[in-house]
N, C-alpha and C positions, 0 to 999 in steps of 0.2 A: 554498620550495616546491618540491616533486618533480616532473617535468611527466611526463606519462604515456608509457606505451610503449604499451600495446595502450588507448585512449580509451575505448572503452565498458566492456571488462571492467575497468580500471582505475576507473572512474567507479562503478561497480556494488559493486566491492569495495570502496573507499573509504567509500562512503554508509553500507553494512552495518556498516561498521565505526564511522563514526562514530557511529551509531544506539548501538550497545554501549557505546561508551567513556564516551559523556554519562553514561550511568548509575555509572560507576567515579568520577568526577570530580565529578556533579553535586551530591552531598553536601556538599562544598567551598562551595556558592553556596547565600545564602539560601531559605528555602524559598519566600518569593514571587516569588524573581526565578528560578526554575527553567526556567521554559517549556518543558519538553521535549513537552508536545504541539505545539508551534508547530514544534520541529526535527521530532518525528514525522512531521509534515504536510509541511515541506519536503523531508525524505528519501523520504515518501511519492511525492509531486508527481515529484520527480528519477527515481525508481527505474523510477515507472510511463511517465514521458513519455520519459526521453532511449534508454532501448534500445527502447522502443517499435518503430519499424518495422521494424528489421531482427529481433528477438529473439522478439518477443512471439506469431510467427507460430508458433512452436514450443513456443508453451504447449499442455498437453492439452485434449481436450473433455470429460474425466472430470468429474462428480459432485463438486462442493465437499464436503471433509470436515474437520473441527476436526483430526484425527491428521494427515490431509493435507498440510493449508493452513494451517488456524491458526483458519478460518472456519466456523463451525456452520450448516446447512442453513437452519435456522431465524432466522439473520441477515438472508437476502433474504426481502424480505416480498413483492416482483414483480421479475420477470425478461421481457423481451420473450421469447416464445416457450417461455416457462415452464418449460424446465431449465437448472439451477442448476451451469453447466458453467463452469470454471474460465475458459477464454480469454475466454469472454462476461463472466464476472464482473469479470475484469482490465479489459477493455476500456469496461465500464461504470463501472468506479471511477475509470480516466483520465479520461473522459469528466467525469465528475463534480467530480473535484481541476480541472482544466483549466479548467472554464467555472464555477466558484465555486459549485456546487452541492450543499454539505454545509456541516452545520450542528456545531459543538462543543456536548457535551450535559454540565452540570455535576452533581454531588451539590449533598446542603446545605453543605456545609464549602467549596464552592466550586473542586472540582478536577474538569478534565473526564476525564470515564469513558467515554464512548462518543462515536460521531460518528454521525451520520445521513447519506446518500448518498442522492442523487437524478441521476437522467439523464433526457433528452429527446431527443426525434429530431427532424428539420428543421421538422418540423408542427406542434410545439411538444408532442407526445403524451407523457405519462411512457414510461419504458419499463426502467425498474429502481428500487428503492429497496432499501435496506440500512441496518439499525442495527447497527453492529458496535463492541463495546466495545475500549477501548485497547488492553486486554492481549492481544486477538485480534489486532487490526493489528500489535502488536509481532512477535507469531508468523509472522502474513502474510508482514510484510515479510523475517523472516530466511528462510522456507522459498521464499518470492520470489525473493530475492537470490541464494540457494544455487543455486534450480533454474537463474536465470539464468545463473549464473556455470557450473554444467557444461555449460551448452550450450553456452556459447561456448569454454568448453575442448573440448570436442569439433569444434570449427570451426576450430582452429590448424592 
């Protein structure tokens, strides 16, 4: 294992590569043992939590769009304040996965096809709800990691 040269940057970059490398070699794994969504969630947690403190403050307050971020506005059914801004969505997704407030949903074949996310404030009031197809989450993670890497490169 090679050491990190720039810890946060290397972590984000390696996590992004793990996600996309897995698709290449997972075809050799028996279908019932691929666990690609488990890997996706693990990488999702790492990408949202590890660089959170320093780098997510650079996220734009632009409204979410499928073209820009891979997530459609209609995937978000509830967000505190009503504006579906990417910086707020990332905060809520981070809270959702960190506090295990998400549920995987499968199709009739048993494949996980989407993940439902929720977030609550300290008083227990729900502040966020999203239903995001796995394919959109994969796109989002690629775009999110690229954005974070770009911001980190600018700060070098």
